GUDODREN-803350 format. One record per residue (C-alpha): residue number from 1; z negated, x negated, y. Coordinates in Angstrom, 3 decimals, padded with zeros to 6 digits, always signed. Layout:
<lummis>
pos zz xx yy
NUM Z X Y
...
</lummis>
This chain:
<lummis>
pos zz xx yy
1 +031.956 -006.880 +039.755
2 +033.914 -007.567 +036.559
3 +035.978 -010.806 +036.309
4 +039.376 -009.104 +036.538
5 +038.192 -007.099 +039.570
6 +036.844 -010.260 +041.199
7 +040.155 -012.042 +040.625
8 +042.365 -009.316 +042.052
9 +040.045 -008.566 +044.968
10 +040.017 -012.266 +045.907
11 +043.818 -012.401 +045.792
12 +044.275 -009.201 +047.790
13 +041.669 -010.358 +050.305
14 +043.523 -013.640 +050.672
15 +046.752 -011.721 +051.253
16 +045.196 -009.716 +054.077
17 +043.430 -012.639 +055.723
18 +046.423 -014.976 +055.625
19 +049.000 -012.712 +057.243
20 +050.477 -014.433 +060.273
21 +049.404 -017.908 +059.168
22 +051.871 -020.665 +058.341
23 +052.900 -021.125 +054.693
24 +050.689 -024.157 +054.087
25 +047.572 -022.439 +055.411
26 +048.349 -019.257 +053.493
27 +048.869 -021.205 +050.283
28 +045.499 -022.943 +050.754
29 +043.800 -019.563 +051.065
30 +045.434 -018.319 +047.858
31 +044.414 -021.523 +046.052
32 +040.810 -021.025 +047.161
33 +040.889 -017.459 +045.821
34 +042.200 -018.614 +042.446
35 +039.625 -021.407 +042.255
36 +036.825 -018.962 +043.095
37 +037.956 -016.789 +040.193
38 +037.964 -019.830 +037.892
39 +041.692 -019.506 +037.215
40 +042.938 -022.683 +038.872
41 +041.974 -026.225 +037.940
42 +043.086 -029.623 +039.052
43 +046.803 -030.172 +039.447
44 +048.558 -031.604 +036.419
45 +051.824 -033.452 +036.848
46 +054.711 -031.802 +035.024
47 +056.069 -033.496 +031.916
48 +059.672 -033.040 +030.947
49 +060.450 -032.791 +027.271
50 +062.759 -035.517 +025.986
51 +066.138 -034.268 +024.838
52 +067.249 -035.372 +021.360
53 +069.808 -038.165 +021.315
54 +073.335 -036.914 +021.687
55 +072.289 -033.450 +022.784
56 +073.839 -032.057 +025.937
57 +071.255 -031.594 +028.712
58 +070.006 -028.061 +029.258
59 +071.248 -026.517 +032.480
60 +069.564 -023.460 +033.974
61 +071.864 -021.507 +036.253
62 +069.079 -019.961 +038.305
63 +068.993 -021.429 +041.838
64 +065.691 -023.067 +042.847
65 +063.433 -021.016 +045.146
66 +064.248 -021.527 +048.835
67 +060.890 -023.180 +049.486
68 +061.201 -025.761 +046.689
69 +061.847 -029.464 +047.318
70 +065.052 -029.220 +045.291
71 +066.397 -026.489 +047.526
72 +065.491 -028.463 +050.631
73 +067.270 -031.543 +049.272
74 +070.355 -029.433 +048.578
75 +070.299 -028.085 +052.118
76 +069.839 -031.587 +053.548
77 +072.900 -032.915 +051.721
78 +073.484 -036.405 +050.260
79 +073.080 -038.129 +053.645
80 +069.584 -036.731 +054.205
81 +070.591 -034.577 +057.152
82 +068.711 -031.451 +057.992
83 +071.448 -028.979 +057.063
84 +070.468 -025.316 +056.998
85 +066.736 -024.825 +057.405
86 +064.953 -023.642 +054.253
87 +061.403 -024.704 +055.096
88 +060.767 -021.931 +057.591
89 +061.579 -018.261 +057.411
90 +061.331 -015.354 +059.781
91 +058.148 -014.358 +058.028
92 +055.497 -016.802 +056.829
93 +054.215 -013.999 +054.603
94 +057.477 -013.830 +052.667
95 +057.462 -017.606 +052.215
96 +054.007 -017.939 +050.703
97 +054.438 -014.778 +048.661
98 +057.424 -016.525 +047.054
99 +055.163 -019.506 +046.376
100 +052.568 -017.338 +044.692
101 +055.166 -015.559 +042.564
102 +056.679 -018.792 +041.314
103 +053.391 -020.710 +040.925
104 +051.431 -022.520 +043.588
105 +052.460 -026.049 +044.650
106 +050.581 -028.709 +042.730
107 +050.149 -026.497 +039.685
108 +052.697 -028.248 +037.525
109 +053.039 -027.239 +033.916
110 +051.027 -029.460 +031.556
111 +052.800 -031.694 +029.095
112 +053.722 -029.831 +025.934
113 +053.877 -030.798 +022.320
114 +057.210 -029.432 +021.161
115 +056.883 -030.931 +017.684
116 +057.069 -028.645 +014.660
117 +054.605 -028.821 +011.780
118 +055.560 -026.883 +008.604
119 +051.900 -026.067 +008.016
120 +051.783 -024.362 +011.424
121 +055.342 -023.241 +012.019
122 +056.448 -022.467 +008.457
123 +058.547 -024.238 +005.806
124 +061.852 -022.774 +007.038
125 +064.139 -023.942 +009.815
126 +062.920 -023.669 +013.411
127 +066.248 -023.871 +015.175
128 +066.885 -024.513 +018.872
129 +069.520 -022.670 +020.863
130 +070.360 -021.114 +024.198
131 +072.072 -018.044 +025.592
132 +073.967 -017.659 +028.858
133 +075.264 -014.691 +030.815
134 +075.666 -013.745 +034.479
135 +071.883 -013.693 +034.930
136 +071.447 -017.322 +033.878
137 +070.596 -019.350 +030.799
138 +067.550 -019.280 +028.545
139 +066.558 -021.485 +025.643
140 +065.128 -020.094 +022.457
141 +063.677 -021.033 +019.097
142 +064.687 -019.155 +015.941
143 +062.728 -019.218 +012.713
144 +064.852 -018.854 +009.575
145 +062.767 -018.478 +006.384
146 +063.189 -021.014 +003.602
147 +063.307 -018.189 +001.069
148 +066.952 -017.194 +000.452
149 +068.006 -013.871 +001.904
150 +068.953 -011.037 -000.441
151 +070.739 -009.210 +002.373
152 +070.639 -008.800 +006.160
153 +067.246 -009.920 +007.451
154 +064.924 -008.016 +009.815
155 +064.529 -009.712 +013.209
156 +061.344 -009.872 +015.296
157 +061.752 -010.965 +018.931
158 +058.535 -012.580 +020.223
159 +057.983 -012.894 +023.990
160 +055.374 -015.469 +024.969
161 +052.815 -015.139 +027.760
162 +052.405 -017.190 +030.933
163 +052.056 -020.955 +030.485
164 +053.218 -020.691 +026.898
165 +056.402 -021.727 +025.117
166 +057.965 -020.826 +021.744
167 +056.254 -023.589 +019.768
168 +052.835 -022.735 +021.194
169 +053.309 -018.987 +020.740
170 +054.521 -019.371 +017.154
171 +051.508 -021.532 +016.342
172 +049.008 -019.136 +017.914
173 +050.396 -015.945 +016.382
174 +051.274 -017.500 +012.958
175 +054.224 -015.111 +012.951
176 +056.501 -017.640 +011.234
177 +054.143 -017.952 +008.270
178 +054.052 -014.179 +007.843
179 +057.813 -013.920 +008.377
180 +058.340 -016.383 +005.547
181 +056.614 -013.943 +003.203
182 +058.512 -010.884 +004.485
183 +061.891 -012.607 +004.904
184 +062.169 -011.935 +008.645
185 +063.988 -013.920 +011.274
186 +061.786 -014.577 +014.315
187 +063.328 -015.201 +017.733
188 +061.283 -016.776 +020.535
189 +063.072 -016.590 +023.908
190 +061.728 -019.137 +026.406
191 +061.217 -018.302 +030.050
192 +062.580 -020.983 +032.382
193 +060.291 -022.711 +034.857
194 +063.061 -022.275 +037.416
195 +062.670 -018.508 +037.128
196 +058.866 -018.535 +037.211
197 +056.883 -021.729 +037.661
198 +054.160 -020.530 +035.290
199 +056.861 -019.419 +032.831
200 +055.778 -015.779 +033.041
201 +058.412 -013.149 +032.347
202 +058.987 -011.328 +035.640
203 +057.997 -007.909 +034.267
204 +056.659 -006.789 +037.652
205 +059.980 -007.023 +039.538
206 +062.237 -003.973 +039.618
207 +065.370 -006.073 +039.096
208 +063.916 -007.352 +035.809
209 +063.139 -003.874 +034.475
210 +066.694 -002.566 +034.312
211 +069.158 -002.411 +031.465
212 +071.892 -005.048 +031.662
213 +070.245 -006.808 +034.598
214 +068.157 -009.942 +035.017
215 +065.851 -011.048 +032.237
216 +066.304 -007.909 +030.100
217 +070.020 -008.649 +029.888
218 +069.283 -012.225 +028.763
219 +066.797 -011.171 +026.089
220 +069.032 -008.358 +024.808
221 +072.106 -010.598 +024.791
222 +070.224 -013.317 +022.942
223 +068.995 -010.748 +020.416
224 +072.519 -009.515 +019.688
225 +073.798 -013.078 +019.385
226 +071.159 -013.976 +016.786
227 +071.773 -010.787 +014.790
228 +075.489 -011.532 +014.749
229 +075.304 -015.252 +013.964
230 +072.325 -015.434 +011.605
231 +072.649 -012.453 +009.309
232 +070.262 -010.104 +011.074
233 +070.002 -006.408 +010.226
234 +071.017 -004.412 +013.355
235 +068.915 -001.478 +012.182
236 +065.728 -003.542 +011.830
237 +065.272 -005.371 +015.122
238 +061.848 -005.366 +016.782
239 +060.334 -006.787 +019.970
240 +056.753 -007.847 +020.670
241 +054.870 -009.936 +023.193
242 +051.591 -011.057 +024.713
243 +050.421 -010.414 +028.283
244 +053.496 -010.845 +030.540
245 +055.501 -010.980 +027.310
246 +053.866 -007.747 +026.167
247 +054.818 -006.083 +029.439
248 +058.387 -007.330 +029.007
249 +058.431 -006.067 +025.412
250 +057.657 -002.587 +026.766
251 +060.483 -003.004 +029.284
252 +062.904 -004.035 +026.540
253 +062.003 -001.067 +024.324
254 +062.409 +001.327 +027.247
255 +065.708 -000.190 +028.423
256 +067.307 -000.741 +024.975
257 +066.038 +001.975 +022.587
258 +069.194 +001.662 +020.476
259 +068.667 -002.090 +019.989
260 +064.947 -002.282 +019.207
261 +063.632 -000.077 +016.414
262 +059.988 -000.582 +017.436
263 +057.851 -002.583 +019.862
264 +054.516 -004.402 +019.872
265 +052.532 -004.750 +023.117
266 +049.528 -007.082 +023.023
267 +047.341 -007.348 +026.148
268 +050.311 -006.144 +028.200
269 +051.294 -003.356 +030.559
270 +053.519 -000.261 +030.416
271 +057.175 -000.429 +031.418
272 +057.661 +000.237 +035.122
273 +053.976 -000.199 +035.924
274 +054.864 -002.298 +038.986
275 +057.849 -002.980 +041.221
276 +056.876 -006.218 +042.977
277 +054.196 -008.928 +042.998
278 +051.510 -006.981 +044.844
279 +051.897 -003.832 +042.751
280 +051.836 -006.094 +039.688
281 +048.479 -007.552 +040.716
282 +047.148 -004.052 +041.316
283 +048.441 -002.913 +037.921
284 +046.629 -005.800 +036.243
285 +043.432 -004.540 +037.857
286 +043.989 -001.101 +036.345
287 +046.952 +001.043 +035.283
288 +048.206 +003.414 +038.017
289 +047.142 +007.017 +037.514
290 +050.671 +008.189 +036.769
291 +050.951 +005.532 +034.053
292 +047.600 +006.536 +032.548
293 +049.003 +010.031 +032.178
294 +052.090 +008.603 +030.490
295 +055.362 +008.123 +032.354
296 +058.122 +009.831 +030.397
297 +060.810 +007.650 +028.816
298 +064.359 +008.732 +028.036
299 +064.034 +007.894 +024.337
300 +060.643 +006.528 +023.251
301 +060.606 +004.128 +020.323
302 +057.710 +003.537 +017.910
303 +055.087 +001.240 +019.438
304 +051.935 -000.566 +018.325
305 +049.523 -001.651 +021.061
306 +046.620 -004.109 +020.940
307 +044.189 -004.636 +023.812
308 +040.706 -006.126 +024.081
309 +038.124 -004.000 +025.856
310 +036.744 -007.181 +027.479
311 +040.115 -008.367 +028.782
312 +039.392 -010.013 +032.143
313 +043.056 -010.621 +033.057
314 +044.857 -007.345 +032.268
315 +042.643 -004.257 +032.442
316 +042.389 -002.376 +029.114
317 +043.631 +000.836 +030.767
318 +047.094 -000.720 +030.644
319 +047.049 -000.715 +026.853
320 +046.181 +002.968 +026.875
321 +048.950 +003.618 +029.417
322 +051.548 +001.806 +027.293
323 +050.492 +003.843 +024.257
324 +050.774 +007.137 +026.160
325 +054.119 +006.122 +027.624
326 +055.690 +005.911 +024.173
327 +053.968 +008.944 +022.635
328 +055.558 +011.858 +024.457
329 +058.101 +014.166 +022.882
330 +061.335 +015.312 +024.547
331 +059.426 +017.928 +026.507
332 +056.885 +015.449 +027.832
333 +054.107 +016.705 +025.553
334 +051.753 +014.245 +023.889
335 +052.024 +013.864 +020.124
336 +049.223 +014.776 +017.732
337 +046.658 +011.979 +017.500
338 +044.153 +010.817 +014.916
339 +041.388 +008.276 +015.387
340 +039.706 +005.921 +012.970
341 +037.010 +003.317 +013.545
342 +037.021 -000.045 +011.823
343 +035.101 -003.294 +011.958
344 +035.247 -004.279 +015.638
345 +038.062 -001.929 +016.617
346 +039.132 +001.660 +017.161
347 +042.640 +002.683 +016.093
348 +044.346 +005.801 +017.440
349 +047.532 +006.957 +015.696
350 +050.163 +009.323 +017.075
351 +052.086 +011.466 +014.584
352 +055.446 +013.176 +014.925
353 +056.237 +016.692 +013.702
354 +056.827 +015.372 +010.173
355 +053.392 +013.769 +010.075
356 +054.704 +010.200 +010.332
357 +052.780 +007.648 +012.387
358 +055.061 +006.629 +015.265
359 +052.556 +004.843 +017.487
360 +049.234 +003.033 +017.156
361 +046.706 +001.904 +019.753
362 +044.157 -000.720 +018.677
363 +041.222 -001.120 +021.067
364 +039.532 -004.399 +020.128
365 +035.806 -004.255 +020.820
366 +034.418 -007.363 +022.503
367 +037.838 -009.059 +022.619
368 +039.340 -010.762 +025.655
369 +042.840 -011.783 +026.701
370 +044.075 -013.381 +023.461
371 +046.193 -012.639 +020.380
372 +043.934 -010.962 +017.834
373 +043.602 -012.671 +014.453
374 +045.601 -015.652 +015.673
375 +045.183 -019.388 +015.186
376 +043.553 -021.918 +017.486
377 +046.606 -024.105 +016.862
378 +048.095 -022.185 +019.799
379 +046.801 -021.032 +023.172
380 +045.479 -017.546 +024.010
381 +044.730 -016.801 +020.357
382 +041.482 -015.459 +018.909
383 +040.972 -015.982 +015.135
384 +038.489 -013.105 +015.006
385 +039.481 -009.464 +014.899
386 +042.357 -007.696 +013.130
387 +045.447 -009.800 +012.455
388 +047.821 -008.427 +015.091
389 +050.851 -010.226 +013.627
390 +050.288 -008.796 +010.146
391 +049.650 -005.304 +011.508
392 +052.763 -005.449 +013.651
393 +054.920 -006.449 +010.675
394 +053.356 -003.661 +008.604
395 +054.133 -001.182 +011.382
396 +057.665 -002.501 +011.947
397 +058.716 -002.781 +008.327
398 +056.896 +000.270 +007.019
399 +054.957 -001.689 +004.384
</lummis>
């Protein structure tokens, strides 16, 4: 059995065997399944980044999960009374499913180096900011090239994967260094640990796949704010991501086709490929049949997809499904395709009626779950293979 099949089968088996058990016992079963798949190590205490002197503390408006210690302390009140019960629910299954979705207890995020090195992150400014709307608050980093702008700048929105942050993702993809050459702004939204303990974008939940709702509304609002305040070109805004970030990039392109001129999906999944945690795990095992055929979008945007054929976390069929999803015309017919083989990869291009390439699918032979052509200065990056960042910028900017 392949690694990704072993992982998902262990999780699904744990789900079935733990039904009816109390939350602690169910969580132990899930932990055993993750350890058996080699995806869970020893617990690491969380480290909180130090805020710069004089800077107002960051406040996330998302309420803590009902099972969390913080929520229980809130319910208990300042005098330590019991208050409303949050430790037990009508269904133990719902409780431990919430634990799995947010990250298992004891799996704190490792300490992170949030320092910025010009050699890694570029010679320009790497600004910090945040955006707030009804769905909550999210931090971000924004790279502004040192080279003076000659006009409105293109903007690339980069969505990190699980257990990553903007500094790590920028280092691994080297997107800032390439953006310095092309004069692009690069925006890195940061998922909050309060929304997902492993800092994954919640691409698999229906409420986070809709226009003007949840995380899509935060990312879109942040994008508009940066375009408005930092001289971005509204007609040249792009979105890309890795893994959970790649899946969310597909969601953003599907939900906001007037905002994003093109999308990049690396080791991700098609938009709408799941509607909850369990369907998300199944989708990671292999794209649903209807998605493999290509679910029709209202207004597809140009897309470039990268996926390793040895990806043990997200099955490669999801890359194919994302490509098909964005390559249907108004009548639901697939566009003309051409294939070319390169060193270690196969590239399929979809052409519109005018003969222009509007979508590309790069199948990376022998590659796993990592950003192709990236830098080991960041996580989940593979220096070998085509440079995904450079190819995405070429595709986006038409160079």
